[in-house]
C-alpha positions, -999 to 999 in steps of 0.1 A, spaced: 306 413 80 292 414 45 290 376 40 252 375 47 244 403 23 231 396 -12 258 396 -38 248 430 -53 248 446 -19 282 433 -11 295 447 -43 280 481 -36 294 482 -1 329 470 -11 332 496 -39 320 523 -15 344 515 13 375 506 -7 374 532 -35 348 559 -39 346 575 -4 383 582 -8 376 598 -42 348 619 -28 370 631 0 396 642 -25 370 662 -43 359 678 -10 396 686 -3 399 704 -37 367 722 -31 381 735 2 411 748 -17 388 765 -42 368 782 -14 400 796 1 412 809 -33 379 827 -38 380 843 -4 350 823 7 369 805 35 397 815 58 433 807 47 444 777 68 409 764 73 403 728 61 371 710 51 349 692 75 341 659 58 306 645 56 288 615 41 279 583 60 292 570 93 282 534 88 280 526 51 269 490 55 239 499 77 230 527 54 229 505 24 207 480 43 181 507 53 149 509 34 143 537 25 178 551 23 176 587 35 199 617 30 197 650 48 211 681 31 220 709 55 238 742 51 272 742 66 293 732 96 312 752 121 342 745 143 366 770 159 368 808 157 400 829 157 406 860 178 388 881 152 358 858 152 366 843 119 358 806 114 388 783 113 397 747 120 383 717 101 403 688 88 381 662 105 351 640 97 317 649 110 303 615 104 333 593 112 344 612 143 317 636 158 288 611 155 307 586 176 315 610 205 299 601 239 283 635 241 270 636 205 234 634 219 237 669 234 237 686 200 203 702 196 202 699 158 213 663 158 187 655 184 158 666 161 171 646 132 176 615 155 140 619 167 127 619 131 148 589 121 138 570 153 102 577 147 100 565 111 121 534 118 103 524 149 67 535 141 66 563 168 54 598 170 71 626 190 48 622 220 55 584 221 93 587 222 116 589 252 136 621 254 171 616 241 187 627 274 171 595 289 178 573 259 211 585 245 216 557 221 189 572 199 216 595 185 230 564 168 202 568 142 225 594 126 251 568 117 230 552 90 218 583 71 237 603 45 246 637 60 256 663 34 265 699 41 262 722 11 293 741 23 320 718 37 342 746 52 340 759 88 315 787 87 298 813 109 268 801 129 247 824 108 259 831 72 244 855 47 223 839 20 243 856 -8 275 841 4 259 807 8 245 807 -27 278 817 -41 295 788 -23 270 764 -38 274 778 -74 312 785 -75 326 758 -52 304 728 -43 276 721 -68 295 694 -87 308 677 -55 272 677 -42 259 661 -74 285 634 -72 278 627 -35 241 623 -42 247 601 -73 271 579 -53 251 574 -21 219 571 -42 193 579 -15 156 570 -21 146 601 -1 164 635 2 154 659 30 165 694 22 167 714 55 164 750 43 187 741 14 163 732 -15 164 767 -32 201 760 -41 191 728 -59 157 736 -73 165 752 -106 198 735 -115 191 700 -103 154 694 -96 135 717 -119 113 688 -130 104 678 -94 66 674 -90 50 689 -59 26 665 -43 15 680 -9 24 698 22 24 688 59 19 709 91 10 742 76 36 739 48 65 733 72 72 702 51 67 699 13 67 666 -5 79 662 -42 84 633 -66 115 633 -88 119 602 -110 123 573 -86 131 596 -56 112 615 -31 123 650 -22 113 667 10 117 704 16 116 716 51 130 741 76 163 738 95 158 713 124 174 736 150 144 758 154 115 734 155 100 709 180 75 680 181 52 693 154 81 695 130 93 660 140 58 645 135 53 663 101 86 648 88 77 613 101 43 616 83 60 626 51 86 598 54 58 573 60 42 585 28 76 582 10 78 545 22 44 538 7 52 555 -26 86 538 -30 72 504 -24 100 493 -1 115 461 -13 128 482 -42 137 457 -69 155 478 -95 183 492 -76 206 516 -95 242 510 -85 260 541 -73 288 555 -95 311 584 -98 318 599 -132 
């Protein structure tokens, strides 16, 4: 499968598949234990693993794009407390035949389809009529700030505490390892702004400030709202920002930084 890739790309993909994803998952597992110890997750709940579904396709994309969202949810016990977990969002859920029905995933698939195929919202088929569009999710990085099963609506204070006390180091290692050119923060940028991206340079806004564009070293950072509550205007604003990112990054990126985990 890798024989037609450049030597450097083969090395990146081999290291990622054979070693480092396993190491990242071990860190996520320990983070889950920490969340339970702090009373920030239900005893017996397990992490829901994220990352990339198709590592080879992700590495071949230009630009490589990561989405950073808040938290997943799974089951709820008789008291309405979140429980479950112990499965992979990207390796399992993204491959289910009904994955296209998820409203949040649909919006992200529309954005990715648009930027990869030169289309706007109004030019795309609706996903119910073109279900394979959901496959766009398999070649992005999907990172949830909190990896434990959560309520569908969590308090901001609890969420910030989960970032600071449980997940910030794991998240840093995930971003270093997957090394995206563009990171889209879907209502999550405030967690990262001070600690990780205080030197990010604001460039411009799109669609009445729904989407904000920043430069940070050799990366583009995009701050936006959660995709679950927006429609075509949101999709088009993100496509426009990603087109700008492609221009700024000069795709063909010659000086690739190999991913690593310290």
